[in-house]
C-alpha positions in Angstrom: -3.3 -12.8 33.1 -2.5 -9.1 33.7 -3.1 -8.3 30.0 -6.4 -10.2 30.1 -7.6 -8.2 33.0 -6.5 -4.9 31.4 -8.3 -5.6 28.1 -11.5 -6.6 29.8 -11.4 -3.5 32.0 -10.8 -1.2 29.0 -13.6 -2.9 27.1 -16.1 -2.6 29.9 -15.2 1.0 30.6 -15.4 2.0 26.9 -18.8 0.3 26.6 -20.3 1.7 29.8 -20.3 -1.7 31.6 -22.6 -3.6 29.3 -24.5 -6.7 30.1 -22.9 -10.1 29.5 -25.4 -10.8 26.7 -24.3 -7.6 25.0 -20.6 -8.5 25.4 -21.3 -11.9 24.0 -23.2 -10.5 20.9 -20.6 -7.8 20.4 -17.5 -10.0 20.6 -18.9 -13.2 19.1 -17.9 -15.2 22.2 -20.5 -17.5 23.7 -22.4 -16.2 26.8 -21.2 -18.9 29.2 -17.6 -18.3 28.1 -18.0 -14.5 28.6 -19.2 -15.2 32.1 -16.2 -17.5 32.8 -13.8 -14.8 31.4 -15.3 -12.1 33.6 -14.8 -14.4 36.6 -11.1 -14.8 35.8 -10.9 -17.9 33.6 -7.9 -17.7 31.2 -8.6 -16.4 27.8 -7.8 -18.1 24.5 -5.8 -16.1 22.0 -8.8 -15.5 19.7 -10.9 -14.3 22.6 -8.2 -11.8 23.6 -8.1 -10.5 20.1 -11.9 -10.2 19.9 -11.8 -7.9 22.9 -8.6 -6.1 21.8 -10.1 -5.4 18.3 -13.3 -4.0 19.8 -11.2 -1.7 22.1 -9.1 -0.5 19.3 -12.1 0.2 17.1 -13.8 2.1 20.0 -10.7 4.1 20.8 -10.1 5.2 17.2 -13.1 7.1 15.9 -11.0 7.9 12.9 -9.1 5.1 11.2 -5.8 5.0 13.1 -2.6 3.6 11.9 -2.4 0.8 14.5 -5.9 -0.3 13.5 -4.9 -0.3 9.9 -1.8 -2.2 10.7 -3.7 -4.9 12.6 -6.1 -5.3 9.7 -3.2 -5.6 7.3 -1.7 -8.2 9.5 -4.9 -10.2 9.6 -5.8 -10.0 5.9 -2.5 -9.7 3.8 -0.1 -12.4 2.7 3.3 -12.8 4.3 4.9 -11.5 1.1 2.8 -8.3 1.2 3.5 -7.8 4.9 7.2 -8.2 4.3 7.0 -5.6 1.5 5.2 -3.1 3.7 7.8 -3.8 6.5 10.7 -3.1 4.2 9.0 0.1 3.0 8.5 1.3 6.5 12.1 0.5 7.5 13.4 2.3 4.4 11.3 5.3 5.2 12.6 5.4 8.8 16.2 5.1 7.6 15.7 8.0 5.2 14.2 10.1 7.9 17.1 9.4 10.3 19.6 10.2 7.5 17.8 13.5 6.7 17.6 14.5 10.4 21.2 13.7 11.0 22.3 15.7 8.0 20.1 18.6 9.0 21.5 18.8 12.5 25.0 18.6 11.0 24.3 21.5 8.7 22.8 23.5 11.5 25.8 23.0 13.8 28.2 23.8 11.0 26.5 27.2 10.3 
C-alpha cells in the first residue's frame, strides 16, 4: 500500500496534479477505476506498472538505463534476458578484478 501511495504521489506531482480524466487517458485505466485508486483502493499489478512506467518516462528525458532495462524485461524472451544478465555479471566481475589489481599495484609502488 505504501508503494501504491508513493507512485500515485510521484505521478501526480510530475504531471502537475492532472484531472482524473487526463490520468485515465494517460494510463489507459478506466476513469471509475482511477477514482477508486485515488481514494485508496488497492491497485492491481498492471495498474501499478502503468503508473510506474509513466513516472519513469517522465523522469528520464533522455533514455535512461533503467527505462531501457524495463523495456527489455517486457519485450525480450527469457533466453535473451538471461544472456544480457550473464553479460552484465561478467562485466561487473571484470571491473572488480581490474579495480582490485589496480589498487594492489598502487599499494605495492
